[in-house]
GUMAR-474777 format. One record per atom (N, C-alpha, C): residue in one letter; x, y, z. Coordinates in steps of 0.1 Angstrom, whole numbers, plus 5000, padded with zeros to 4 digits. Layout:
% GUMAR-474777
AXYZ...
//
This chain:
% GUMAR-474777
M502348815198M503648875200M503748935213S504748905221S504948965234S505849085233G505549185242G506349305241G505949395230G506849485227G506449575216G505849705221A505849805212A505349945216A503849935220L503049845214L501649845217L501249735227A502249685234A501949585245A500949635254G499849555257G498849605266G497649665259I497749685246I496649735238I495849615232R494549615234R493749505228R492949555216V492949485205V492249515193V491249405189V490049445188V489049345183V488849375168D489149265161D489349285146D488149205139L487249285133L486149235126L486349245111T487549245106T487849265092T488149135085T488049135072T488249015064T489049055051V489548955045V490348955032V491649025034V491849145028V493249205029V493249345035V492349435032V492549575036V492549595051G491549535058G491549545072G492549455079P492749335075P493849255081P495249315079T495449395068T496749465067T496949555079A495849635082A495949725093A496249655106T495449555109T495649485122T496949405122L497449365111L498749295110L499849375116Y499849505112Y500949595118Y500749625132L499449635136L499249655151L499649535159A499449415153A499849295160A501449285160D502049325149D503549325149D504049425159Y503349535161Y503849635171Y503549595185G502949475187G502749425201G501349425206A500349475198A498949465203A498449325204D497549305213D496749175213D495649185204V495749125192V494649135182V493849005182I492549025184I491648915184I490748925172K490948835163K490248835150K488948755152V487848825149V486448775151V485948735137E485648605135E485248555122E483848505123A483048515112A481748455111A481948305110P480848235112P480948085112P481548025099G481348095088G481948045075G483448085074G483948165083G485448205082G485648315072D486848365073D487348475064D487548415050L487048485040L487148435026L488648415023L489548485029L490948475025L491548335029R490848265038R491348135041R491448035029S490648065019S490547975007S491048044995I491748154996I492348234985I493848234986G494548214975G495948224975G496748104979G496147984976G496847864979G496147794991Q496347664992Q495647585002Q496647515011S496147495023S496947405033S496247275032N496847175040N496247045040N494747045045S494447135054S493147145059S492147215049G492747295040G491947375031G491347505038E491847535050E491347645057E492447745061L493647725057L494747815060L495547835048S495147925039S495947955027S497248025031G498248025023G499448095026G499148245028K498248305019K497948445020K497348475034F496348395038F495748415051F496748415062M497648325062M498648325073M499548445073H499948495061H500748615060H500048735066F498748755063F498048875067F497448855081N497548745087N496948725101N497948665111R499148685109R500148635118R500048725131N500448665142N500448725155N499148765160K498048695155K496648725160K496048605166R495148625175R494248525180R492948525172S492148415173S490948415165S489848345173L488648395171L487448325176L486248345166V485248255167V484048265159V482848315166L482148415161L480948465166L479948485155D478748435158D477648465148D476948585152L477248695145L476748825149L475248845145K474748755137K473348755134K472448705145R473048645155R472348605167R472648695179E471648715187E471748805199E472948765208E473048635210E474148595220E475448625214G475648615200G476848655194G477248795196R476148885194R476449025196R476749065210D476048995220D476349015234D477748975237A478248865232A479548825234A480548925229L480248975217L481149075211L481249205220H480149245225H480149365234H480949335247R480849215252R481649185264R483149195261L483449155249L484849155244L485249305242L484349385236L484749525234L484949605247A484249555258A484449625271A485849605276T486649515270T488049495275T489049545264A488449605253A489349645242A489649795242D490749825235D491049965232D490650005218V490649915209V490349945195V489449845189F488449895181F487549805173F487749845159I487949745150I488149785136I487349685127A486649735117A485849655108A486049715094N485649625084N485549675070N484149635065I483149695071I481749665068I481049805065R480149795055R479449925052R478749975064P478650105066P478150165078P476650125081A475850105070A474450065073A474449925079A475349835075A475349705080A475849705095L476749795098L477249805112L476049855121E475249955115E474150005123E473149895126R472949805117R471949695119R472449605129L473749585131L474349495141L474449565154G474049695155G474249765168G475649805170L476449815159L477849855160L478149985154G477150075152G477350205147G478150295157V478550405152V479350495160V478650535173D477450585172D476750625184D476550515194A476150395189A475950285198A477250245205L478350245198L479650205204L480050315214R479850445210R480350545219R479550545232S478250515232S477450515244S477850405254R478250285248R478550175256R480050165260H480950215251H482350205253H483050345250P482950435259P483350575255P484850585253R485750495258R487150505255R487550425243L486650365236L486950275225L487250355213I488350315206I488650375193I488050285182A487050335175A486350255165A486750305151C487250215143C487750245130C487050155120N486450215109N485850135099N486450175085L486850075078L487350095064L486150065055M486050145045M484950135035M485350165021G484550125011G485050154998G485050304994F483950374998F483850514994F483350595006G483750725007G483450815017G481950845018R481450875029R480050905031R479551025023G480451115019G480051235012G479851214997G480251094992G480251074978G479051004973R478850994960R477650934954R477750784954Y478950724957Y479050574957Y479150534972R478650614981R478950584995R478350455001D477350404995D476750274999D477150154991R478050174982R478450064974R479649984979P479649854977P480849774981P482049804971A483149764975A484349784966A485449684969Y486149654959Y487249564960Y488449634954D489649584957D490949644953D490949684938T490449594929T490549614915T489549734911I488449744917I487549854915I488149984919I488849994930I489450114934I490650144926Q491450044921Q492550074912Q492050144899G490950094894G490350154882G489850294884L489050314894L488450444896L489450554900S490450514907S491450614913S492550654903G492650584891G493650624881G494850534881V494950434889V496050344889V496150274876T495050224871T495150144858T495450244846D494950364847D495250464836D496750494836C497450504848C498850524848C499550414841N499150284843N499750174836N499450184821A498250234817A497950244803A498950344796R499350444803R500250544797R501650474794V501950374802V503250314801V503150194791L502050114793L501949984786L501049984774G500350094772G499450104761G498050044763E497849984775E496449944779E496349944794P495149964799P494949964814P495349834820R496049834831R496449714838R496449734853F496049634860F496149644875F497549624879V497949684890V499149644897V499049504902P500049414899P499849274902P499949234917M499249314925M499149284939M497949364944V497449334955V496249414960V496749554966F497149634957F497849764960F497049854968A495749874964A494849964971A494649914985D494449784987D494249735000D495449755009H496649745004H497849765012H497949915016V497750005007V497850145010V496850185020V495650155018V494550195028V494750125041G495150005041G495449935054G496450005062L497550045055L498550125063L498150255068I497250325060I496750455064I495850435076A495050325077A494250295088A495050275101T496250195099T497150175110T497550315116Q497950405107Q498450535112Q497350605119C496150605114C495050675120C494750615134I494850485136I494550425149I495650465159L496950465154L498050505163L497850645167A497450735158A497250875162A496050885172A495050805170A493950815180A494250765193L495150655194L495650605207L496450715214F497250785206F498050895212F497151005218A496151045210A495251145214A494451105226R494050975228R493350935239R494150945252E495450935251E496350945263E496151085269K495851185260K495751325265K494251355269S493351305261S491951345263S491151245272G491551115272G490851015279G489650965271E489451005259E488250975252E488650895239G487650815235G487850735223G487550825210Q487750765199Q487450835186Q486750745176A486050805167A485550725155A486250765143I486750665136I487650685124I486950615112E486850685101E486450625088E487550645078V487950535072V489050535062V488450485048P488050575039P487550525026P488650495017M488450385009M489550345000M489650434988F488550464982F488650544969F489350684972E488850754981E489450884984E490950884987N491350784995N492750774999N493650734988V493250634980V494050594968V494050704958A492950774955A492950884946A493950994950A493951024963A494951124968A496351074966F496550944968F497950884966F498350904952V497450874942V497750884928V497951034924L497151124929L497151264925L498451324930A498851294942A500151354947A501251314938E501251204932E502351154923E502251214909H500951214904H500751234890H499851354886M499451434895M498651554891M499551654884G500851654888G501851724881G501551874878D501651914866D501352064863D499952104863F499052004865F497652034867F497352084881T498352074890T498252134903T498052284903F498552344893F498552494892F497252544885V496852664888V495752734881V496252864875P496352864861P495952764852P497052654851P496752544845P497752434844P498952484837R500152444841R501452484835R501852374824G501252264823G501652164814G500752044815K501351924815K500551804815K500551734828S499651644830S499651564842S500651454841G500951394852G501851274852G503351314854D504051224860D505451234862D506151154851A506751234842A507251174830A508351074833R509051084844R510150994847R509650854849V508550844857V508050704860V507050654850L506550744842L505550704831L506350674818D507650684818D508350654806D508350504803P507950454791P507950314789P509350254790Q510450334789Q511750274791Q512250274806A511350314815A511650314829A511450174834K512350084832K512149944836K513549884838P513649764845P514949704846P515649674833V516949694833V517749674821V518249534819A517949474808A518449334805A519949334802T520649244808T522049224805T522149074800K523349024798K523548894793K523148784803D523148814816D522848714825D521948764836G521048854833G520148904843G519649044841H519049104850H518549244849H519149324860I519349454857I519749554868I518849664868C518849744879C517949854880C518749984880V518450074871V519150204870V518250324872S518650424880S517850544882S518750664880A518250754872A518950884869A518050994872N518051034885N517251154889N518051284890T519351274887T520251394887T520951384874D522151464873D522951454861D523751334860A523651244870A524051104869A525451084864P526551124872P527851104867P528250954865G527650874873G527950724872G527350674859L526150714856L525450664844L526250714831C526750844832C527450894821C528850824820A529350774831A530650694830A530450564823V529250504826V528950384819V528850404804R528350524800R528150564786R529450614780R530450644789R531650704785R531450844779H530650924787H530251054782H530451154794R530651284791R530751384801R529351404808P529351434821P528051464827P527251574820V525951554821V525051654814V525051784822G524851894816G524752024823G523452034831V523452134841V522352154849V521152184841E521252274831E520152314823E519452194817K520152104811K519551994804K518951904814R519651884826R519051794836R517751844841S517651974843S516452034848S515252014839A515552024826A514451994816A513851854817V514751754820V514351624822V513551604834L514051654846L513451624858L512151694860L511951814853L510751884854L509751834844G510151744835G509251684826G508651784816E509451884812E509051984803E508951944788G509451834785G509351784771G510351844762A511351914767A512351974759A513251864754P513851884742P514851784738P515951784748C516351664752C517351654763C518451554760Q519651584764Q520751494762Q520651374772C520051394784C519951294793C519151174788A518051194781A517251084776A518150994766G518851064758G519650994748G520750914755L521350984766L522450914773L521850794780F520650804785F520150684793F519850574783R519350604771R519150494762R520450434757G521450514756G522750464752G523350374763A523150424775A523650344787A522950204787R521650204785R520950084785R521549984774R521850034762R522349944752R523749894756R524549984762R525849934766R525749834777L524849854787L524749764798L524249624793A523349634783A522849504777A523849414772H525049464769H526149384763H527149354774A526849394786A527849374797A527949214800H529049174805H529249034807H528448984819D528149064829D527349024840D526549144845A525549114853A524649214859A525349294869R526049404866R526749484876R526449624875M526749704885M526549844885M527849914888A528150034881A529250114884A529250164898R530350174905R530350214919R530550364920H529450434920H529450574922H528450614933P528650724941P527750764951P526350774946G525350724953G523950754950G523450644940E524250554935E523750454926E523350334933G522250264929G521850144935G522850034930R523049934939R523949824935R523349684936C522049684940C521349554941C520649524927P520749404922P520049364910P518549354914S517749334904S516249334906S515749204911R516549104913R516048984919R517248924927P516848844937P517948774945P518448654937G519548594942G520048474936G521448494932P521948434921P523348434918P523848574915H523048674912H523548804909H523748884922H523348834934H523648894946H525148864950R526048924943R527448904945R528249024941E529449034945E530249144942E530549144927P530649264920P531049264906P532449204904R532549144893R533949094890R534949204888R536049184893R537149284892R538049254880R538449354872R539249324861R540449414861
//
């Protein structure tokens, strides 16, 4: 990509599959020159998520590696490592998703890089932080979803642990790595020095889950239960109508939702009980269930026009149209 906020920034990308390529994908989209370095066997993602005619460019690989250049280096050979260091001498950022011990064996540890390339920003994504008992273990998205509590959140809703049907942890951690690299580039403008960044998957996804669902366990002593009752409610899902689904959200006293139900808006006291998840009997919950039943018998997937209400159906297609007027 030519131009962009990161034009002139070169990134040497030693990452594979999804978590690292997510980070470098956004850097490339912002204008950086990303050079993807692959082993002779290629990135595993080339053969995952569908096949091209050649068998080497799956749809998923192309989505996560757009706007990048690519070359092959065998880092097990001295000439391959020498070529990489010549490339790093021209780079601003080096990013990998390799366990620290393996990077050390390749001569790509933090101290080695800092001595040879003092202005280089070196970022490594790993499964677990160095301070934890799993620090030397490999990790994949599903492992992190299970350990961090993502699957347990789904168990509260669905009755059994389930993964998010996408590589959720990889996406989250990849975006965090992008942010860290951008911050380091900004800091280098003032200090003139590079930085070493470590982005562990488990700790970051666990923090992501806890911010959402630690709830009343945040306090000492706890004031109630963990979890956000609004999003863990089994009824918090798209509403079926006669010809599609619509998405409804009631985070306030929801005058529009009450209008669908033909009911007066709920008072502030009742609303607060719902939003704080205090488990008190509340009129809002009954109203929402009633609105769902009424909407299920609607002639088409439509939303009442009130401020703050979503008006897009949950899928594109024939329902992306103006509601019928009567």
